C-alpha positions in Angstrom: 112.3 85.4 93.4 111.4 87.0 96.7 108.2 86.2 98.5 105.3 88.7 98.9 105.4 90.6 102.2 102.5 91.5 104.3 102.9 94.6 106.5 100.4 95.4 109.2 100.1 98.2 111.7 98.3 97.7 115.0 97.2 99.8 117.9 97.7 97.9 121.1 96.0 99.1 124.2 97.6 97.9 127.4 96.9 98.1 131.2 99.2 100.9 132.2 100.5 99.0 135.3 101.7 96.2 133.0 103.0 98.4 130.3 106.7 97.4 130.6 105.9 93.7 130.9 103.8 93.8 127.8 106.5 95.6 125.8 109.0 93.0 126.9 106.7 90.2 125.8 106.0 91.9 122.5 109.7 92.2 121.7 110.0 88.4 121.8 107.8 88.1 118.7 109.3 87.6 115.3 108.7 90.3 112.6 107.7 92.9 115.3 108.7 96.5 115.5 107.5 99.0 118.2 107.1 102.4 116.6 105.4 104.6 119.2 104.3 104.3 122.7 102.3 106.3 125.3 102.7 105.6 129.0 98.9 105.8 129.2 99.0 102.3 127.7 99.0 102.6 124.0 101.5 101.1 121.5 101.8 101.4 117.8 103.4 98.3 116.3 104.3 97.0 112.9 104.3 93.4 111.9 105.8 91.8 108.8 105.0 88.3 107.5 105.0 86.3 104.4 101.3 85.2 104.7 98.2 87.1 105.9 97.4 84.1 108.1 100.6 84.9 110.1 99.4 88.4 110.7 96.1 87.2 112.1 97.9 84.6 114.3 100.2 87.3 115.6 97.2 89.5 116.5 95.6 86.6 118.4 98.9 86.1 120.2 99.1 89.7 121.2 95.5 89.8 122.4 96.2 86.8 124.6 99.2 88.4 126.4 98.6 89.3 130.0 97.9 93.0 130.3 96.8 93.5 126.7 93.2 95.0 126.5 93.0 95.0 122.7 95.1 94.8 119.6 93.4 96.4 116.6 94.5 96.2 113.0 94.7 99.8 111.5 96.6 99.2 108.3 97.5 96.3 106.0 99.5 96.3 102.8 100.7 93.5 100.6 104.0 94.2 98.8 104.1 92.0 95.7 106.8 89.5 95.2 109.8 90.6 93.2 109.0 90.4 89.5 105.2 90.1 90.1 103.5 92.8 88.0 100.1 92.5 89.6 
């Protein structure tokens, strides 16, 4: 039976002069996908994790990266475990 999967979308606002460095640091994170970016310093990212706690920890990690001004959760979905009817 597969585990439940949490999917979260974030808007990350970055200092434009550190844009490339922040993207490089973000790519080192597990369960991370960069979906859209603006050279003005905005990134749309998606995180996947087995537990909601991991999403919250990842948001804290992103907010702590040099050059990140804010990481805001804009969407969260829980995909039920395989065979789970609830």
